[in-house]
N, C-alpha and C positions, 0 to 999 in steps of 0.2 A: 737237112732231112732227107733220107734216102727215097729215090725215086717211087719205089714200091709203095711206101706209106703215102706219099702224094697221091697216088692213083687210088689207094683204099680210101683216103679222106675226102677225094672229089666224088668217088662212088657213093660213100655216106651221104653226103651232102645233096647228091642227085636223087637218092632214094627217098629221102626225107621231104624234097621239093616235089617230087611226082605224088607221094602219099598226100602231101598236104593239097596239092592241087586237085587230085581226084575226090578227095574227101570234101573240098569246098565246092565242087561242082555237082555233088552227088552221085558221082559214079562207084563210090565205095559203098557197100550195104551200111546203113545208119543202124546204130545200136537201137534196140526196140524201145519205142518211145514210152516212157513210164508215168505212172500218175505222179503227182508232186511228190518229191522226197519226205519221208517221214523224218522230222527233226529229232524226234524223240529216239529213234533207233540210231541217229547218226551221232548223238552227244547224250548219253545216259544220264548225265547229271548236269545241274546248271552250271556248276564249276567248270566241267569240261567245255560247255558251249561258251560261256564267257572267256576262257582262255584261248579257244579257237579264234574267236572274233578279235579279242586283243591282239593276239600274236600274227594272224594271218591276213585279216581282212581289212582291205582298203578300197574305196570308191572315189571317183574323180569328183563327184557332186556332193556326197554326203559324208558327215563324220560321225563316227561311232564313238560315243564317250561311256566309260563305265563309271556310274555315281554310286556313292556309298549313301545308304540311307541313314540320317542321324535321328536322334531322338526329337519327336515332335514332327516328324516328316510323313507325309502320306504320298501316295502315287500321284494324285491329282496336283499336289503341290509342285512335285518334282517336274511333272509335265508342264505345267504353267511356267515354272521359272525357266524352263530349257526352251519355250516356245513351241511346244508340240501339244497333243492331246493324250488322254488315257488310251485311246485305241492303239496309238503309236507305241506306246510303253508295253501294251498287252501283245502287240504285234511283234515286238523285238525281244520279249522275254518269255518263250514258249514253255519254260518250266514252272512257271507260277501255278499255284493249285488255288490261291486265295487272292484278293485284292486288298489284303492286310499287309502293309508294309513292316518288315521287322528291322529293328536297329541291327546295323552293320551287314546288311544285306546289300550284296552289289548288284546293280540293275544296269542294263544296257540302254542309254538314251541316243537315238538318232537325232540329228540336226534338222531334219524335215519329218513332216508327217507321213505316213505310210507303214509299210509291214517289210520285215526280213523274211526271206525264203530262201531254199537250198535248191540247186539243180547239180546233176552228174553228167549231163550232155547240153550242148548249146540248143539243141532242138527243143529243150524243155522250157525256153523262155517264152516261147509263142503258147504253150499250154498254160505257162502261169498268167499270161496277159489274159488269156480265155478265162481262166479262173477267177481272177480278179475283176474282169470286166474292163480293162484298161487297155490303151494304145500301147504297142511295144515302146514307144519313145518314152513311156512313164518308167520303164524298167530298167535299172542300172545293174550291171553285173561287176562284181568286184574286180580290181586290176589283177591281171594274171600274166605270167611270164610268156614270152613267145613260144607258140607252139605247144601251149599247155594243152589244148583239146586233141591235137593230133597225137601227142604223146600218150595221153590219158587213155586214148583207145586200146593201148597195148599192156595197159596195167590191169591185174588182176582185181585189186581193190580200188574202188573209184573213189577219189576225194572231192568231197562236195565244194561247190563254188557258190558263195553268197550272192543273192540277189537282192534289190531293194525295190519295192513296188511303190512308187510316189502316190500319195493321196490315197492309197487302198486302205480297207479297214481289215481287221483280222478276221479269219474264217475257222471254222472249228477243227480243220485236220492239223492246224499248227498249234493247238491248244491242248493242255492236259484234260482228262475226262471231267475233271471237277470244273475246270475254267468253261469247258464247252456248255454246260448246262444251262 
């Protein structure tokens, strides 16, 4: 490799390291803290939401399964069979308008009780903890590639990262208007 490319490559890695370092110690201005991400604006349909979770979201301690509703099933039965409660199913399926299960409906079932939510900046984890009244240790952030948050600062379109709030119950901002009533 020609020497001029080596120096360019070293410079690039040095710049990334400096930016990551400054960001981690808080010397770079943080993005304006936002209120919790509006799930319904991120995922316009239930199909988009489930495809995103199925294709991109993995956690260290929580599994997310997509279950197909069969004839004779209801959400309470599915929750019981999977060792969670109805609040967990509501908290993992924000596009529900009703608690009536439909045959062939695909639903997200976490392996632990709690709720799913989304962030676009790591500082929002503290806001999520406060919103749900839990300790930070109860929140798991999905597995992300190295330097994800640093590189995300430079992108115009923010990609959400999933967080799982263990033991939490759903709150109205993650529900459809019909479910929030």
